[in-house]
N, C-alpha and C positions, 0 to 999 in steps of 0.2 A: 044151290044158291050162288049167285054171282058175287065175286069180291068187287068192292069199289072203294074209291078214296075221294077225297076232296070234301068240301063243305066245311063251314066254320061254325063255331059255337061260342057263346058267352054264358058263363054261370056267375050269378051274383050271390055272394056269400055275405050274410048280415052278421057282422062281428061287433058286439058291444055298441050297437047303434050306428055303426059305419057300414057302408056297402063296399065290398071289395070284389072287383071283377076279375074272374079267371077266364082266359080266352085261349082258343086253339083252333087247330085244323085237323080234320081226320086224315090219317095216312092210309089206314086199312080198316075195313069192316068185313069180317068173315063170320057172319051169323051162323050159329050161336057160339062160335069158338073164340074169336079174337076181335079186339078193338084196340087200335093203335092211333095215337094222336100226338101232335105237337101241343105243348101245354105251357102256359105262362101266366104270371100275375104282374101285369104291367105297372101297377101301383108301387110294387116293391122292387122290380128289376126288369131290365130288358132281356135278361137271360131266359132261355126257354129250355124245356126238357122234353124228352120223348117218353110218353107213358104207354105201356103195353099191358093190356089186360087179357090174359088167357083163361078160358073156362074149360076145365077138364071134367067130363061127365064121370060120375061114379055110380055105383049100384042104385042107391036111393037118393042121392043128392049130387052136388058138384063141388069142385074145388076151384077157387079163384086165385090166380097167381098174378100179382101186380108187380111190374118191373118199371123202374124209372132210369133213364139215362140223363144225367145232369152233372153240373159242376160239383165237385166235392164239397165246396163251401155251403151248399144248400142241402146236403145229405141229411143232417140231423133234423132240421126243420121240416123237410119233406117227409121223412119217416114218421115224425110225430103227426103231421097233418093227415097223411093217408091212413095212418093207424086209427086216428079218431074217426075218419070217414068210414072206414071198413067196419069198425066196431058198431057204429050207428046203423049201417046197412044190415049187419048181422042181427041186431036187435029188432029191426023192422021186419026181417024175413022170418 
């Protein structure tokens, strides 16, 4: 598979009746192992983070490792948000 980068995305999160847009740009896609992007929530801040998702194959399933590079002030909120997202994903799978 070829690695490529570029391309933008917008995710709309509906929170208590409000739409919150999350946007970003892909830095690396190496299917099925890695996805890396710039990620931000413009409604809350002009700050951006770099989000890296690595998928490690195991014998019968896989392990997902999510890493964010961001300002320290956003660490707790980001950990809470991604934790909720990953728990929801786990329930769906």
